[in-house]
SEKOLMI-399981 format. One record per residue (C-alpha): residue in three letters; z, y, x; chain. Coordinates in nm, 3 decimals, decimal comma, padded with zeros to 5 digits, m for minus. Layout:
# SEKOLMI-399981
[ALA [Z Y X] A],
...
END
This chain:
# SEKOLMI-399981
[UNK [06,700 06,462 09,996] A],
[UNK [07,014 06,276 09,891] A],
[UNK [06,900 05,933 09,774] A],
[UNK [07,216 05,885 09,563] A],
[UNK [07,129 06,176 09,338] A],
[UNK [07,107 06,106 08,964] A],
[UNK [06,844 06,331 08,818] A],
[UNK [06,924 06,565 08,527] A],
[UNK [06,825 06,467 08,175] A],
[UNK [06,625 06,783 08,102] A],
[UNK [06,424 06,960 08,369] A],
[UNK [06,105 07,161 08,397] A],
[UNK [05,790 07,055 08,581] A],
[UNK [05,456 07,224 08,634] A],
[UNK [05,279 06,895 08,565] A],
[UNK [05,449 06,745 08,260] A],
[UNK [05,614 06,992 08,027] A],
[UNK [05,949 06,901 07,874] A],
[UNK [05,808 06,990 07,531] A],
[UNK [05,562 06,696 07,557] A],
[UNK [05,850 06,457 07,611] A],
[UNK [06,047 06,607 07,322] A],
[UNK [05,746 06,572 07,092] A],
[UNK [05,735 06,198 07,154] A],
[UNK [06,111 06,163 07,102] A],
[UNK [06,085 06,342 06,767] A],
[UNK [05,782 06,133 06,669] A],
[UNK [05,970 05,809 06,743] A],
[UNK [06,224 05,904 06,473] A],
[UNK [05,983 06,046 06,214] A],
[UNK [06,004 05,843 05,891] A],
[UNK [05,765 05,795 05,602] A],
[UNK [05,877 05,946 05,268] A],
[UNK [05,917 05,701 04,978] A],
[UNK [05,917 05,816 04,615] A],
[UNK [06,086 05,581 04,366] A],
[UNK [06,024 05,546 03,992] A],
[UNK [06,264 05,834 03,920] A],
[UNK [06,065 06,047 04,162] A],
[UNK [06,353 06,061 04,411] A],
[UNK [06,249 06,090 04,773] A],
[UNK [06,394 05,843 05,025] A],
[UNK [06,344 05,785 05,395] A],
[UNK [06,132 05,482 05,473] A],
[UNK [06,041 05,314 05,801] A],
[UNK [05,925 05,517 06,099] A],
[UNK [05,555 05,576 06,154] A],
[UNK [05,582 05,404 06,492] A],
[UNK [05,728 05,084 06,343] A],
[UNK [05,383 04,956 06,241] A],
[UNK [05,241 04,978 06,598] A],
[UNK [05,197 04,631 06,749] A],
[UNK [04,977 04,485 07,023] A],
[UNK [05,024 04,135 07,169] A],
[UNK [05,405 04,151 07,143] A],
[UNK [05,430 04,511 07,263] A],
[UNK [05,573 04,787 07,045] A],
[UNK [05,672 05,151 07,090] A],
[UNK [06,026 05,252 07,200] A],
[UNK [06,317 05,317 06,960] A],
[UNK [06,195 05,086 06,682] A],
[UNK [06,478 04,830 06,698] A],
[UNK [06,836 04,825 06,564] A],
[UNK [07,125 05,020 06,714] A],
[UNK [07,454 04,844 06,787] A],
[UNK [07,771 04,957 06,605] A],
[UNK [07,910 05,133 06,913] A],
[UNK [07,592 05,318 07,017] A],
[UNK [07,657 05,690 07,081] A],
[UNK [08,026 05,657 06,994] A],
[UNK [08,288 05,784 07,239] A],
[UNK [08,515 05,565 07,450] A],
[UNK [08,815 05,670 07,658] A],
[UNK [08,817 05,541 08,016] A],
[UNK [09,107 05,654 08,232] A],
[UNK [09,372 05,593 08,496] A],
[UNK [09,749 05,609 08,440] A],
[UNK [09,846 05,581 08,808] A],
[UNK [10,028 05,911 08,759] A],
[UNK [10,234 05,886 09,080] A],
[UNK [09,923 05,972 09,277] A],
[UNK [09,783 06,232 09,032] A],
[UNK [09,849 06,609 09,038] A],
[UNK [10,146 06,704 08,818] A],
[UNK [10,194 06,340 08,723] A],
[UNK [09,917 06,357 08,463] A],
[UNK [09,680 06,093 08,326] A],
[UNK [09,312 06,104 08,429] A],
[UNK [09,071 06,064 08,136] A],
[UNK [08,692 06,028 08,139] A],
[UNK [08,553 06,022 07,786] A],
[UNK [08,191 05,919 07,761] A],
[UNK [07,938 05,815 07,500] A],
[UNK [07,863 05,445 07,494] A],
[UNK [07,498 05,342 07,524] A],
[UNK [07,341 04,997 07,499] A],
[UNK [07,083 05,098 07,766] A],
[UNK [06,787 04,943 07,584] A],
[UNK [06,439 05,077 07,507] A],
[UNK [06,440 04,941 07,151] A],
[UNK [06,753 05,127 07,035] A],
[UNK [06,676 05,435 06,820] A],
[UNK [06,998 05,602 06,937] A],
[UNK [07,002 05,508 07,306] A],
[UNK [06,636 05,497 07,410] A],
[UNK [06,650 05,849 07,561] A],
[UNK [06,943 05,735 07,779] A],
[UNK [06,736 05,433 07,882] A],
[UNK [06,441 05,662 07,968] A],
[UNK [06,655 05,892 08,185] A],
[UNK [06,815 05,596 08,364] A],
[UNK [06,480 05,428 08,436] A],
[UNK [06,317 05,755 08,541] A],
[UNK [06,599 05,819 08,787] A],
[UNK [06,554 05,473 08,940] A],
[UNK [06,177 05,509 08,972] A],
[UNK [06,213 05,856 09,128] A],
[UNK [06,464 05,730 09,383] A],
[UNK [06,233 05,442 09,477] A],
[UNK [05,932 05,672 09,516] A],
[UNK [06,126 05,930 09,719] A],
[UNK [06,266 05,656 09,944] A],
[UNK [05,911 05,539 10,013] A],
[UNK [05,789 05,895 10,083] A],
[UNK [06,036 05,948 10,369] A],
[UNK [05,836 06,049 10,678] A],
[UNK [05,507 06,024 10,482] A],
[UNK [05,236 06,292 10,480] A],
[UNK [05,100 06,249 10,126] A],
[UNK [05,236 06,261 09,770] A],
[UNK [05,203 06,035 09,468] A],
[UNK [04,926 06,111 09,217] A],
[UNK [04,931 06,051 08,843] A],
[UNK [04,623 05,839 08,761] A],
[UNK [04,504 05,712 08,420] A],
[UNK [04,292 05,395 08,411] A],
[UNK [04,124 05,308 08,080] A],
[UNK [03,921 04,986 08,030] A],
[UNK [03,624 04,972 07,786] A],
[UNK [03,806 04,982 07,451] A],
[UNK [03,562 04,762 07,255] A],
[UNK [03,663 04,469 07,474] A],
[UNK [04,016 04,567 07,581] A],
[UNK [04,173 04,587 07,235] A],
[UNK [04,080 04,223 07,169] A],
[UNK [04,228 04,094 07,496] A],
[UNK [04,579 03,973 07,577] A],
[UNK [04,802 04,186 07,800] A],
[UNK [04,800 03,916 08,069] A],
[UNK [04,419 03,927 08,081] A],
[UNK [04,429 04,308 08,091] A],
[UNK [04,664 04,296 08,390] A],
[UNK [04,422 04,064 08,574] A],
[UNK [04,139 04,303 08,493] A],
[UNK [04,356 04,592 08,618] A],
[UNK [04,410 04,408 08,949] A],
[UNK [04,032 04,393 08,996] A],
[UNK [03,995 04,763 08,903] A],
[UNK [04,268 04,862 09,151] A],
[UNK [04,095 04,666 09,425] A],
[UNK [03,768 04,853 09,359] A],
[UNK [03,953 05,187 09,346] A],
[UNK [04,134 05,108 09,674] A],
[UNK [04,473 05,139 09,501] A],
[UNK [04,729 04,937 09,694] A],
[UNK [05,066 05,110 09,643] A],
[UNK [05,156 05,225 09,292] A],
[UNK [05,391 05,213 08,994] A],
[UNK [05,222 05,085 08,677] A],
[UNK [05,301 05,180 08,314] A],
[UNK [05,119 04,998 08,032] A],
[UNK [05,036 05,204 07,721] A],
[UNK [04,898 04,994 07,431] A],
[UNK [04,855 05,293 07,198] A],
[UNK [04,712 05,642 07,168] A],
[UNK [04,767 05,885 06,882] A],
[UNK [04,538 06,038 06,621] A],
[UNK [04,737 06,361 06,578] A],
[UNK [04,907 06,627 06,787] A],
[UNK [05,247 06,540 06,634] A],
[UNK [05,214 06,187 06,786] A],
[UNK [05,319 06,008 06,466] A],
[UNK [04,998 05,812 06,401] A],
[UNK [04,946 05,550 06,675] A],
[UNK [04,638 05,331 06,707] A],
[UNK [04,558 05,046 06,947] A],
[UNK [04,395 05,174 07,264] A],
[UNK [04,528 04,988 07,572] A],
[UNK [04,526 05,176 07,902] A],
[UNK [04,738 05,214 08,215] A],
[UNK [04,914 05,505 08,382] A],
[UNK [04,975 05,476 08,756] A],
[UNK [05,169 05,670 09,018] A],
[UNK [04,941 05,609 09,315] A],
[UNK [04,995 05,666 09,686] A],
[UNK [04,684 05,693 09,904] A],
[UNK [04,316 05,782 09,874] A],
[UNK [04,111 05,662 09,577] A],
[UNK [03,746 05,551 09,553] A],
[UNK [03,486 05,799 09,425] A],
[UNK [03,497 05,823 09,043] A],
[UNK [03,124 05,754 08,987] A],
[UNK [03,122 05,454 09,219] A],
[UNK [03,435 05,316 09,051] A],
[UNK [03,282 05,348 08,700] A],
[UNK [02,954 05,185 08,803] A],
[UNK [03,137 04,880 08,938] A],
[UNK [03,406 04,838 08,668] A],
[UNK [03,305 05,042 08,359] A],
[UNK [03,663 05,168 08,357] A],
[UNK [03,738 05,538 08,314] A],
[UNK [03,960 05,697 08,579] A],
[UNK [04,131 06,033 08,547] A],
[UNK [04,333 06,213 08,813] A],
[UNK [04,611 06,417 08,646] A],
[UNK [04,722 06,577 08,974] A],
[UNK [04,975 06,543 09,255] A],
[UNK [05,348 06,501 09,206] A],
[UNK [05,471 06,726 09,484] A],
[UNK [05,848 06,721 09,419] A],
[UNK [06,106 06,468 09,309] A],
[UNK [06,152 06,660 08,982] A],
[UNK [05,777 06,628 08,915] A],
[UNK [05,799 06,250 08,955] A],
[UNK [06,108 06,234 08,736] A],
[UNK [05,955 06,437 08,452] A],
[UNK [05,626 06,248 08,471] A],
[UNK [05,802 05,910 08,447] A],
[UNK [06,012 06,030 08,152] A],
[UNK [05,696 06,143 07,977] A],
[UNK [05,525 05,807 08,039] A],
[UNK [05,825 05,601 07,927] A],
[UNK [05,863 05,797 07,603] A],
[UNK [05,560 05,618 07,452] A],
[UNK [05,503 05,320 07,684] A],
[UNK [05,463 04,967 07,552] A],
[UNK [05,794 04,775 07,547] A],
[UNK [05,854 04,405 07,502] A],
[UNK [06,179 04,211 07,532] A],
[UNK [06,201 04,022 07,860] A],
[UNK [05,926 04,232 08,023] A],
[UNK [05,965 04,515 08,274] A],
[UNK [05,820 04,845 08,153] A],
[UNK [05,756 04,965 08,510] A],
[UNK [05,587 04,742 08,768] A],
[UNK [05,587 04,831 09,138] A],
[UNK [05,293 04,710 09,348] A],
[UNK [05,226 04,718 09,721] A],
[UNK [05,463 04,889 09,962] A],
[UNK [05,701 05,010 09,687] A],
[UNK [05,749 04,662 09,536] A],
[UNK [06,097 04,509 09,521] A],
[UNK [05,999 04,263 09,793] A],
[UNK [05,889 04,527 10,046] A],
[UNK [06,114 04,827 09,971] A],
[UNK [06,492 04,802 09,937] A],
[UNK [06,667 05,094 09,766] A],
[UNK [07,043 05,143 09,738] A],
[UNK [07,188 05,109 09,391] A],
[UNK [07,325 05,420 09,227] A],
[UNK [07,697 05,460 09,305] A],
[UNK [07,942 05,372 09,030] A],
[UNK [08,142 05,664 08,890] A],
[UNK [08,404 05,447 08,719] A],
[UNK [08,678 05,522 08,970] A],
[UNK [08,959 05,772 08,951] A],
[UNK [08,881 06,078 09,168] A],
[UNK [09,250 06,117 09,259] A],
[UNK [09,354 05,763 09,361] A],
[UNK [09,020 05,573 09,372] A],
[UNK [09,147 05,302 09,136] A],
[UNK [08,892 05,161 08,887] A],
[UNK [08,913 05,312 08,540] A],
[UNK [09,011 05,109 08,236] A],
[UNK [09,006 05,165 07,859] A],
[UNK [09,281 05,354 07,677] A],
[UNK [09,376 05,423 07,317] A],
[UNK [09,416 05,791 07,229] A],
[UNK [09,733 05,849 07,027] A],
[UNK [09,926 06,138 06,873] A],
[UNK [10,197 06,285 07,093] A],
[UNK [10,477 06,534 07,020] A],
[UNK [10,437 06,675 07,372] A],
[UNK [10,068 06,764 07,364] A],
[UNK [09,759 06,787 07,145] A],
[UNK [09,505 06,509 07,172] A],
[UNK [09,226 06,578 07,425] A],
[UNK [08,878 06,686 07,307] A],
[UNK [08,645 06,398 07,235] A],
[UNK [08,430 06,479 07,541] A],
[UNK [08,718 06,554 07,779] A],
[UNK [08,693 06,464 08,148] A],
[UNK [08,988 06,540 08,374] A],
[UNK [09,369 06,542 08,377] A],
[UNK [09,570 06,538 08,053] A],
[UNK [09,923 06,475 07,930] A],
[UNK [09,998 06,103 07,982] A],
[UNK [10,187 06,067 07,652] A],
[UNK [09,852 06,090 07,465] A],
[UNK [09,725 05,759 07,602] A],
[UNK [09,813 05,393 07,565] A],
[UNK [09,649 05,122 07,779] A],
[UNK [09,419 04,867 07,618] A],
[UNK [09,492 04,502 07,702] A],
[UNK [09,230 04,247 07,589] A],
[UNK [09,341 03,932 07,411] A],
[UNK [09,366 03,634 07,645] A],
[UNK [09,194 03,414 07,387] A],
[UNK [08,828 03,508 07,436] A],
[UNK [08,731 03,317 07,120] A],
[UNK [08,889 03,586 06,905] A],
[UNK [08,662 03,885 06,860] A],
[UNK [08,876 04,192 06,911] A],
[UNK [08,802 04,556 06,864] A],
[UNK [08,760 04,800 07,151] A],
[UNK [08,870 05,154 07,052] A],
[UNK [08,569 05,380 06,992] A],
[UNK [08,582 05,736 06,860] A],
[UNK [08,355 05,957 06,655] A],
[UNK [08,384 06,325 06,571] A],
[UNK [08,467 06,372 06,204] A],
[UNK [08,199 06,532 05,993] A],
[UNK [08,226 06,891 05,870] A],
[UNK [08,461 06,996 06,148] A],
[UNK [08,422 07,245 06,430] A],
[UNK [08,726 07,120 06,622] A],
[UNK [08,620 06,845 06,864] A],
[UNK [08,983 06,726 06,879] A],
[UNK [08,952 06,600 06,520] A],
[UNK [08,801 06,253 06,549] A],
[UNK [08,842 05,908 06,400] A],
[UNK [08,902 05,579 06,581] A],
[UNK [08,711 05,261 06,505] A],
[UNK [08,770 04,915 06,651] A],
[UNK [08,436 04,755 06,747] A],
[UNK [08,376 04,434 06,938] A],
[UNK [08,207 04,491 07,276] A],
[UNK [08,187 04,194 07,512] A],
[UNK [08,070 04,412 07,802] A],
[UNK [08,374 04,642 07,787] A],
[UNK [08,623 04,361 07,729] A],
[UNK [08,487 04,174 08,033] A],
[UNK [08,504 04,492 08,245] A],
[UNK [08,871 04,547 08,160] A],
[UNK [08,963 04,182 08,221] A],
[UNK [08,795 04,202 08,563] A],
[UNK [08,964 04,520 08,689] A],
[UNK [09,315 04,481 08,541] A],
[UNK [09,440 04,244 08,819] A],
[UNK [09,333 04,499 09,085] A],
[UNK [09,515 04,782 08,907] A],
[UNK [09,834 04,578 08,850] A],
[UNK [09,839 04,465 09,214] A],
[UNK [09,807 04,826 09,336] A],
[UNK [10,088 04,942 09,107] A],
[UNK [10,308 04,659 09,233] A],
[UNK [10,255 04,782 09,590] A],
[UNK [10,347 05,133 09,480] A],
[UNK [10,678 05,014 09,334] A],
[UNK [10,771 04,859 09,669] A],
[UNK [10,738 05,194 09,848] A],
[UNK [11,005 05,458 09,879] A],
[UNK [10,747 05,730 09,951] A],
[UNK [10,402 05,723 09,791] A],
[UNK [10,257 05,921 10,081] A],
[UNK [10,317 05,623 10,312] A],
[UNK [10,007 05,461 10,162] A],
[UNK [09,796 05,699 10,367] A],
[UNK [09,990 05,644 10,691] A],
[UNK [09,822 05,457 10,974] A],
[UNK [09,965 05,133 11,107] A],
[UNK [10,085 05,103 11,465] A],
[UNK [09,791 04,874 11,546] A],
[UNK [09,552 05,163 11,476] A],
[UNK [09,674 05,350 11,785] A],
[UNK [09,616 05,074 12,040] A],
[UNK [09,288 04,924 12,164] A],
[UNK [09,402 04,561 12,132] A],
[UNK [09,619 04,413 11,854] A],
[UNK [09,988 04,376 11,936] A],
[UNK [10,116 04,020 11,982] A],
END
């Protein structure tokens, strides 16, 4: 398996059905109806917003940033090295990558699920067994009055009795009264992806009073991915705390996994991409809001951040206009984004230096020519 693969956002698994995941996503956004004195109905807070346990809440109950799910135009105007002298554009939706954001939490789930799957599959190389989905539930009369730190210590004891040494741990502070998953109640328990044999269920219960349930093997990478997405959709989240913990041989200390490759480079000249304004042009129509590929260069203007970092300046973000079927009809909005401004300031010197080298050449193709030293075993004096 290619370890650099990013897993698709929606897939099917025999173990965890996609519909289960979608039910939790819908439930996270379900709001309570409010009727005012004039008997008008308004949308209130979400049902999940009231769930709280020792600092932990459910995903998607925070505030979105102004640029969340708006489009931004990254591109490369090194047209001398592009087919037909065109501009390369890569329009993408901006995400804040946080679990608390009501707009971006699905993106966060997919990103985290991809990372966990890659770590598990890296560990399984040349192994004979698969991971199993295990649920560990402490006695609720005592557990719901304990702190999460104390529960984790109790979990460590339970794992020792169950002979669980290598696993990924997901803490779930809540269960749900209804099938629609909109009525949470405090019921702390843990979901684990476990590698290895587990102690007999009866023996485990007699020693710990914990309930253990084996949900089955995760035989393929897609099974792991879908299972993790399902678990993250209603896991307990807390700022400054990792949602997934890796123990044993898949911990960060014992297992090193390559980072996912960056895709913010031009496929034609390998230069890093930077932000562009989209403008009207007499030569061509503006590109669709989700365009990725070559386009007429007259439709783009480079974005140069202000040198004075104390001045908050707007990065160009785009949103499709309402009541329109044409995805070329969109509006621009300038929104401050420190992350994007810093990215552009970092890569602009590299781009300008490369373009300076291009101007010194009579033939662009000479960039790919080998030097004389490449044909001899020892460097020439």
